[in-house]
C-alpha positions as CSV (number, residue, x, y, z in Angstrom):
1,X,70.2,104.9,197.1
2,X,72.0,101.6,197.8
3,X,75.6,101.1,196.5
4,X,75.3,97.4,196.6
5,X,76.5,95.9,193.4
6,X,73.6,93.9,191.8
7,X,74.2,90.5,190.2
8,X,74.9,90.4,186.5
9,X,71.6,89.8,184.5
10,X,70.3,89.6,181.0
11,X,67.1,91.1,179.9
12,X,64.8,90.0,177.0
13,X,62.4,92.7,175.7
14,X,59.1,91.1,174.5
15,X,57.8,93.9,172.3
16,X,54.5,92.4,171.3
17,X,53.0,95.9,171.4
18,X,56.0,98.0,170.6
19,X,58.0,100.0,173.0
20,X,58.5,103.5,174.3
21,X,60.3,105.3,177.1
22,X,57.6,105.2,179.5
23,X,56.6,101.6,178.9
24,X,60.2,100.7,179.4
25,X,60.5,102.6,182.7
26,X,57.2,101.0,183.8
27,X,58.6,97.5,183.1
28,X,61.7,98.3,185.1
29,X,59.7,99.5,188.1
30,X,57.7,96.2,187.9
31,X,60.9,94.4,188.0
32,X,61.8,96.0,191.3
33,X,63.2,99.5,190.5
34,X,62.3,101.8,193.5
35,X,60.3,104.8,192.7
36,X,61.9,106.7,195.5
37,X,65.4,106.0,193.9
38,X,64.1,107.2,190.5
39,X,62.8,110.4,192.2
40,X,66.2,111.1,193.7
41,X,68.0,110.6,190.3
42,X,65.7,113.3,188.9
43,X,66.6,115.5,191.8
44,X,70.3,115.0,190.9
45,X,69.4,116.4,187.4
46,X,67.9,119.4,189.1
47,X,64.4,118.4,187.9
48,X,62.7,118.7,191.4
49,X,59.6,120.0,189.6
50,X,59.0,116.7,187.8
51,X,56.3,114.5,189.3
52,X,56.2,110.7,188.9
53,X,52.7,109.2,188.9
54,X,52.9,105.5,189.1
55,X,49.8,103.5,188.6
56,X,48.9,99.8,188.2
57,X,46.5,99.5,185.3
58,X,45.0,96.6,183.2
59,X,45.3,96.5,179.4
60,X,43.1,93.7,178.0
61,X,43.2,91.6,181.1
62,X,46.9,91.9,181.7
63,X,48.3,94.1,184.6
64,X,51.2,96.4,184.1
65,X,52.9,99.6,185.6
66,X,51.8,102.9,183.9
67,X,54.3,105.8,184.4
68,X,53.0,109.5,184.0
69,X,55.4,112.3,184.2
70,X,54.2,115.8,184.6
71,X,55.6,119.2,185.4
72,X,53.5,122.2,186.6
73,X,55.8,124.7,184.9
74,X,56.5,125.7,181.3
75,X,58.5,123.3,179.3
76,X,61.1,125.2,177.1
77,X,62.7,123.5,174.0
78,X,66.2,122.3,174.6
79,X,69.0,121.9,172.2
80,X,71.3,119.0,172.2
81,X,74.0,121.1,173.9
82,X,71.6,121.9,176.7
83,X,70.7,118.4,177.3
84,X,74.3,117.3,177.3
85,X,75.3,120.0,179.7
86,X,72.4,119.1,182.1
87,X,73.4,115.4,182.2
88,X,77.2,116.0,182.2
89,X,76.8,118.3,185.3
90,X,74.7,115.9,187.3
91,X,76.4,113.7,190.0
92,X,75.4,110.5,188.2
93,X,77.4,107.2,188.0
94,X,79.6,106.8,184.9
95,X,77.4,104.2,183.4
96,X,74.1,106.1,183.9
97,X,75.7,109.3,182.5
98,X,77.4,107.6,179.6
99,X,74.3,105.7,178.6
100,X,72.0,108.7,178.9
101,X,74.3,110.9,176.9
102,X,74.7,108.1,174.2
103,X,70.9,108.0,173.9
104,X,70.5,111.6,173.4
105,X,73.5,111.7,170.9
106,X,72.0,109.1,168.9
107,X,68.7,111.0,168.8
108,X,70.4,114.3,168.0
109,X,72.4,112.7,165.0
110,X,69.2,111.1,163.5
111,X,67.2,114.4,163.9
112,X,70.1,116.4,162.4
113,X,70.3,114.2,159.4
114,X,66.6,114.0,158.9
115,X,66.1,117.8,159.1
116,X,69.4,118.8,157.4
117,X,70.9,120.6,160.5
118,X,74.1,120.5,162.4
119,X,73.5,118.6,165.7
120,X,74.2,121.7,167.7
121,X,71.3,123.5,166.2
122,X,68.7,120.7,166.6
123,X,65.8,121.6,168.9
124,X,64.4,118.5,170.4
125,X,60.8,119.6,171.0
126,X,59.2,116.4,172.5
127,X,62.7,114.8,172.7
128,X,63.9,117.4,174.8
129,X,60.8,117.7,177.0
130,X,61.1,116.7,180.8
131,X,59.3,113.5,180.2
132,X,61.8,112.3,177.8
133,X,64.7,113.4,180.0
134,X,63.1,111.5,182.9
135,X,62.5,108.4,180.6
136,X,66.0,108.3,179.3
137,X,67.9,108.9,182.5
138,X,65.5,106.8,184.5
139,X,66.0,103.9,182.1
140,X,69.8,104.3,182.2
141,X,69.6,104.2,186.0
142,X,67.3,101.3,186.0
143,X,69.5,99.2,183.8
144,X,72.5,99.7,186.1
145,X,70.5,99.3,189.3
146,X,69.0,95.9,188.1
147,X,72.5,94.9,186.9
148,X,71.5,94.4,183.3
149,X,74.6,93.8,181.1
150,X,73.0,92.4,177.9
151,X,69.7,93.0,176.2
152,X,67.8,90.9,173.6
153,X,64.6,91.8,171.9
154,X,61.7,90.3,170.0
155,X,60.9,91.5,166.4
156,X,59.3,94.9,166.7
157,X,55.7,95.6,165.5
158,X,55.2,98.7,163.3
159,X,51.8,100.7,163.3
160,X,50.0,102.0,160.4
161,X,48.7,105.4,159.4
162,X,50.1,108.8,160.3
163,X,51.1,110.4,163.5
164,X,51.2,114.0,164.9
165,X,54.4,115.4,166.1
166,X,55.9,118.8,166.7
167,X,57.0,119.0,163.0
168,X,53.5,118.3,161.9
169,X,52.0,115.1,160.4
170,X,54.5,112.4,159.9
171,X,54.4,108.8,158.4
172,X,54.2,106.0,161.0
173,X,56.6,105.0,162.3
174,X,58.3,108.3,162.9
175,X,61.4,108.9,160.6
176,X,63.7,109.1,163.7
177,X,62.4,105.8,165.1
178,X,62.8,104.0,161.7
179,X,66.4,105.3,161.4
180,X,67.2,104.0,164.8
181,X,65.7,100.5,164.2
182,X,68.1,99.7,161.3
183,X,69.7,96.4,162.2
184,X,66.8,95.2,164.2
185,X,63.9,92.9,163.0
186,X,60.7,94.6,162.3
187,X,57.2,93.7,161.0
188,X,54.1,95.6,159.9
189,X,50.7,95.4,161.6
190,X,47.1,96.8,161.2
191,X,47.4,98.3,164.7
192,X,46.7,102.0,164.7
193,X,49.0,104.6,166.0
194,X,52.6,104.8,166.9
195,X,53.9,101.5,168.5
196,X,57.6,102.1,168.5
197,X,58.6,105.8,169.6
198,X,62.0,107.3,168.9
199,X,62.6,107.1,172.6
200,X,61.8,103.4,172.7
201,X,63.8,102.8,169.5
202,X,67.0,104.6,171.0
203,X,66.7,102.7,174.2
204,X,67.3,99.5,172.3
205,X,69.8,101.0,170.0
206,X,71.9,102.4,172.9
207,X,71.6,99.1,174.8
208,X,73.0,97.3,171.6
209,X,70.0,95.0,171.9
210,X,70.3,91.8,169.7
211,X,67.1,90.7,167.7
212,X,67.4,87.2,168.9
213,X,65.1,84.7,170.7
214,X,65.2,84.7,174.5
215,X,68.5,83.2,175.5
216,X,69.1,80.5,178.1
217,X,68.7,82.1,181.5
218,X,67.4,81.5,185.0
219,X,64.2,83.5,184.9
220,X,64.0,85.6,188.1
221,X,61.3,88.2,187.3
222,X,58.9,89.4,184.6
223,X,58.0,93.0,184.4
224,X,55.1,94.6,182.4
225,X,55.2,98.4,181.5
226,X,51.9,99.8,180.2
227,X,51.6,102.3,177.3
228,X,49.2,105.3,177.7
229,X,46.9,104.3,174.9
230,X,44.3,101.6,174.6
231,X,44.7,99.3,171.6
232,X,41.5,97.6,170.4
233,X,41.6,93.9,171.4
234,X,45.4,94.0,172.0
235,X,47.2,94.6,175.5
236,X,49.2,97.6,175.0
237,X,52.2,96.4,177.3
238,X,55.9,95.9,177.1
239,X,57.1,92.6,178.9
240,X,60.7,92.3,180.0
241,X,62.2,89.1,181.3
242,X,65.0,89.3,183.7
243,X,67.3,86.6,184.8
244,X,70.9,85.3,185.2
245,X,72.7,83.6,182.2
246,X,72.8,79.8,182.8
247,X,76.4,79.5,181.2
248,X,79.1,81.6,179.8
249,X,77.8,83.1,176.5
250,X,79.1,81.4,173.4
251,X,80.6,83.4,170.5
252,X,78.0,85.0,168.5
253,X,77.9,83.9,164.8
254,X,76.1,85.9,162.4
255,X,76.1,87.1,158.8
256,X,77.2,90.6,158.3
257,X,77.8,92.7,155.1
258,X,81.2,94.1,154.2
259,X,80.9,97.2,152.0
260,X,84.2,98.6,150.6
261,X,85.3,101.3,148.1
262,X,88.5,102.9,147.3
263,X,88.7,106.9,147.1
264,X,91.3,109.2,145.9
265,X,89.6,112.4,145.2
266,X,87.8,113.4,148.4
267,X,88.6,116.3,150.8
268,X,89.9,114.7,154.1
269,X,87.7,117.0,156.1
270,X,84.6,115.1,154.7
271,X,85.6,111.7,156.1
272,X,84.6,112.7,159.7
273,X,80.8,113.5,158.9
274,X,80.8,110.5,156.4
275,X,81.7,108.2,159.3
276,X,79.1,109.7,161.6
277,X,76.5,109.3,158.9
278,X,77.5,105.5,158.5
279,X,77.3,104.9,161.9
280,X,73.9,106.5,162.3
281,X,72.7,104.5,159.3
282,X,73.4,101.2,161.2
283,X,77.2,100.5,160.5
284,X,78.7,98.3,163.2
285,X,82.2,99.4,162.2
286,X,83.9,101.9,159.8
287,X,87.7,101.8,159.0
288,X,89.9,103.9,156.8
289,X,93.3,102.7,155.5
290,X,95.8,104.5,153.3
291,X,96.5,102.9,149.9
292,X,98.4,103.7,146.7
293,X,96.1,103.8,143.7
294,X,96.4,104.1,139.9
295,X,98.7,106.9,138.6
296,X,100.5,106.7,141.9
297,X,97.7,108.6,143.6
298,X,97.5,108.2,147.4
299,X,94.0,107.0,148.4
300,X,91.9,105.7,151.0
301,X,90.2,102.3,151.4
302,X,86.9,102.7,153.1
303,X,85.5,99.5,154.7
304,X,82.0,99.3,156.4
305,X,80.8,96.3,158.5
306,X,77.0,96.2,159.0
307,X,73.9,94.0,159.4
308,X,72.3,93.0,156.3
309,X,69.1,95.2,157.0
310,X,71.2,98.3,156.9
311,X,72.5,97.7,153.3
312,X,70.3,100.3,151.4
313,X,70.7,103.0,153.9
314,X,74.6,102.5,153.9
315,X,74.7,102.5,150.1
316,X,72.8,105.7,150.0
317,X,75.2,107.4,152.5
318,X,78.2,106.3,150.6
319,X,77.1,107.6,147.2
320,X,75.6,110.8,148.6
321,X,78.2,111.7,151.2
322,X,81.3,110.5,149.5
323,X,82.9,110.8,146.0
324,X,82.7,107.1,145.3
325,X,81.3,105.8,142.0
326,X,81.1,102.2,143.1
327,X,80.9,99.9,146.2
328,X,81.7,96.3,146.6
329,X,79.3,94.4,148.8
330,X,79.8,90.8,150.2
331,X,78.2,88.7,152.8
332,X,80.6,87.2,155.4
333,X,80.3,85.4,158.7
334,X,81.3,87.3,161.9
335,X,82.2,85.5,165.1
336,X,82.0,87.9,168.0
337,X,83.2,87.0,171.5
338,X,80.7,87.8,174.2
339,X,81.3,91.3,175.6
340,X,79.9,93.1,178.7
341,X,80.6,96.0,181.0
342,X,81.8,95.8,184.7
343,X,83.0,98.2,187.3
344,X,86.2,97.5,189.1
345,X,87.7,99.1,192.2
346,X,91.0,101.1,192.0
347,X,92.9,103.3,194.3
348,X,91.2,106.3,192.6
349,X,87.7,104.9,192.9
350,X,85.4,102.7,190.7
351,X,86.3,102.4,187.0
352,X,84.2,101.0,184.2
353,X,85.9,98.4,182.0
354,X,85.0,95.8,179.2
355,X,85.0,92.2,179.8
356,X,85.7,89.7,176.9
357,X,84.8,86.1,177.3
358,X,85.5,83.3,174.7
359,X,86.0,79.6,175.0
360,X,86.2,79.8,178.8
361,X,88.8,82.5,178.7
362,X,88.3,86.0,180.2
363,X,90.0,89.3,179.5
364,X,89.6,92.6,181.1
365,X,90.0,95.7,178.8
366,X,90.0,99.4,179.2
367,X,86.9,101.6,178.5
368,X,88.7,104.5,176.9
369,X,86.3,107.4,177.9
370,X,86.1,106.2,181.5
371,X,89.9,105.8,181.7
372,X,90.5,109.3,180.2
373,X,88.0,110.9,182.6
374,X,89.7,109.2,185.6
375,X,93.2,110.4,184.4
376,X,92.1,114.0,184.0
377,X,90.2,114.0,187.3
378,X,93.2,112.8,189.3
379,X,96.1,114.3,187.1
380,X,97.6,111.1,186.4
381,X,98.9,109.7,183.1
382,X,96.4,107.7,181.0
383,X,98.8,104.9,180.7
384,X,98.8,104.6,184.6
385,X,95.1,103.9,184.5
386,X,95.6,101.4,181.9
387,X,98.1,99.6,184.2
388,X,95.7,99.6,187.1
389,X,93.3,97.5,184.9
390,X,96.1,95.0,183.9
391,X,96.7,94.4,187.7
392,X,93.0,93.8,188.4
């Protein structure tokens, strides 16, 4: 696998027929991701028995890449911890490993909440099968290999009817997929079957995709990933545009909700699961601040920032998972500087950092987990790693 650093690119996911893991992987292959590199990544995971069958197929007169993943052996159900251990042990790059773990963590949190179980006890069934492992890690690798630093997506179509899953018959879209889509634009269709799968939804969630029209970019390539089903009169394909941004990204201006409540009668141990539930329900940020309340009681001001689409889900979590009796909700404008990830070279090896750009200014900032891992690996103080970034 080549170690050449790719140019930084933006990708626009045109989801006119939805999105799934295999459709995303197919589109990335159509954009130039080498199948031989993908096979070597699967070997790094210890999945030598997995076979990739790559075909070019036609869906309603449009050509795309169809990815079929198979294994001759028996597939055992994996827990979240099994999957985490498998990915953490593999000699993958920081970004591929972190993005893969992030996808499975998001899936695990949603499944745990839906089924009322601790995340450690969740058995993933389809989500822990080899094809999903290959999809998730393959997409994470493809995003890094193609240099994709920012993702945008079209509104997502939702199918009608019921679907069959390991847990039995479920409403369409699957509950896990619908939870993960909070904050993104969706619309209903008359198309049968599952259009947005949980794996497809978590790919967009983990990549922090923006539901916005295609941005200004110098279009380089267009890739088509094919779905396994045929949709009557409709090309079952995911189309991905790939290109270099034409100019430095302006600040994003958007309307967000600020939900706030004061709490003085809640067990402090309950705040951690509350925050996890709020993030899983679509929160962009959650903050706790100590305050002094009536009758001189020490309390906590809980503030949640979220997209408007996540309003009802967040209110439900606040009323069910905390002791609050009332929540203040207001719409505000949020101005966000353009952010992306980049890898810099240090005396201890490559290090992933965050880049902030605003008004022609650029700042390099630490990515805490990557810095902590480097400090532990080389036995140096964390502050020393931060100083390396300041000198870059």
